[in-house]
N, C-alpha and C positions, 0 to 999 in steps of 0.2 A: 504494500500499499504506500502511495506517494505521500511524503510528509506535506501537510498543508502549511502555507505561509500564514503565520499568526500576526494579526494586524491590530493595533491599538490606535484609536482616534482621539485627538485632543483639540477641542475647539469650544468656544463659549457659546456657540449657537446650536442648540439641540436640533433644530431643523436641518442644518448642514450635516450634522452627525447622522441623523436618521437617513438623509438622502444618500450620503456616501455608504452607509451600511447596506442599504437596499441594493446599491449598485454593485459593491464588492462581493455580496453574497451570491451574485449571479455567476461568479467565477469559481469553478469546482475546487481549484487548488488554494483558495483563499478562505480564511476563517477570522472574522472580526471578533476578537476576544474581550474587548472592553472599550470604554471611552472615559474621558475626563472632561469636565466643564470648567475647571480652573487649574492654573499652573502649579499650585501648591501641592496637589496630590498626585500630579502626573507621573513623577518618577516612581513613587511607591506603587502606583496602579500598574504601571508597565512591568515592573519587577514582579509583582504578584501574579500577573497574567502571563508572564514568561513570553512576551511578544517579540517577534523577529523584527517587525517594522512599526515605527511610530510615525503617524502622520500628524504633524504639529502646527498649529496656528501661532503667529507672532503675537497677536494681540489677545493675550489671555489675562483674565482677572487674577489679582493677588500676586502672581508671579508670571512675568511675560515670557514668551516662547524662547527668547534668547537666553534668559536665566535658566530656564528648564533645559535647554540644549547644553549650556555650560555644566549643569549638574551631571548630565549623562557623559559628557567629555571628561569631567574630573574623575568620574568613577570608572572610566574605561568600560562603559556598558557595551555589550555585544549587540544590543538593539540598534539598528540602523534608523536614522531619523530623516524624514522627508518634510521639509517645510512647505506648508500650504497657506499662502497669505494673500491678502488683498494688495499688498505692496510689491513692486518690482524695482524698488530703489537700490541702486548699486551699492550704496553704503551698507544697507541691511544685508544684501547678498553676501558682500565681503565679510561682514561679521559672522554670519552663520556658517560660512564655509570654514572660516578660522577655527570654529568650535566643533567641526567635524560632521556638519550636515552633509548627507550624501545625495540630496536632491532638493530641488526648489521649483515649486509650481505656483502660478497665480490662480486664485480661485475661479476667475472667469474661464479658465481652460481646464479646470480639474476634471470635469465630467469626460472630457475627450482623452485626457492623458494620464489620469491617476492609475489605471490598471497597468499600463505600460511602465509608468514610473516605478511602481512597487516591484514589478517583475525584474526590471533592470537593476535597481538598487539591491534587491535580494541576491542577485547573481554577482554582486561585488563591484558593479560599476556605478557611475554617477548619472544623474538624470536632471536636465534643466528644461523648463518649458521654453518655447521659441522666443518669447519676449525677453526672458532672462538670458538666454544664450546670446541674443542680439546685443544686449547691453554689454555683457562680458566681452564679446568679440569686438564690439566698437572701441572700447577702451583698450583692448588688447592690440588691435591694429593701429590705433592712433598713437600708441606709445612705441610702436615698432614699424617704422616706415618701410623697412625692407620685407615685411610680410605681404603676401599676396591676399587681397581682400576678397578675391573672387575664386576661392578654392572650390574646385569640383573634381572629385576622383570617382571614376566609374567602378562600381563593385569594390568599394574599399574593404580591406581586411582590418583596418584599424578603426577604432571608434573616433567620433569627432574630437573628444578630449585628447586621445592619444595622438592624433594628427596635429593638434595645437602644440603638444609637448614636443613632438619630433621637430616642428618648425623652430621652437625656441632653442632646443638642443643644437640645431644646425646653425643657429646664430650665436653659439657659444655661451648660452646662459647656463649658470650652475643650477644644481637642484634647488638651492636656497632661493635663487632669483626666480625660478620658475614657480616655486611655491608662493612667493610674494605676488607674482604677476597674475596667477590663476586662482589665488585665494584658497589654496589647498595646503596640506601639511607636506613637510619634506618627505616623510614616510610614504605618503600617497604618490608623490612624484617618482620615488624610487621604485614603487611597485609597478607603476605605469611603464617606467623605463625597462624593467625586466620583461614585462608582458609584450612590449613593443619589439624588443630584441628577439624574443622567442617567435613572435608572429612573423617578423621579417627574416628570421633565420640569419641574423647577423650577430657578430661578437663584439663589435666595436662601433664608435661614433661615426666612422667613415661610411658604414653602411647606412646609417640614419641620414647622413648628409646626402648621399646619393639618391635615396628615396625622396627627400624633400625637394631636390633639384629636378628629379624626373617627373614629379607630380606638381611642379610649379608652386610649392608651398612658400618659397622665399623668392624675392626679386633680386637679381644680380646687383 
């Protein structure tokens, strides 16, 4: 029997929780194991329910979502957190990525993307809604004039995040600089680097640079 993905929902609007619960229960591999209406109880609720994924709102009463996320980060919780927020402000996105959020969705696209987001994050990857990715990529390319803003790779074997990391490695960014640029931890950068080298079957940076040049990830 396939293990179900255990999901906990944290939002101060019961209507949204009910709507998401109804949607997620249509997926055979998903199990909604609980919900929280305020930030103060969220960590203990998730721990008690042994959830794999927490879908967390930023605007929570008593303790906001960022403080809740910090609590998970501080305790090295194995539960992966997806932020579901009304905001797509880059400052907030940067803050939650800093504290280990694995995904970020805006509420206006939640119905379309939440299932894909949960599946992607559960598998160990990151997930950003289109509007959030656009914000990150705009600042990403604005700070790096040599990056190609019109990247298109047919049938890519790398994820969008891995492609971004290859581009930065090719521009001689260190893991620390990449983590600061993409708002992720150095450990996450190193994990991505290992996965990239495995997928591209290369043992050094030269192979990554060749891939970047071949696929026009960077401008000469």
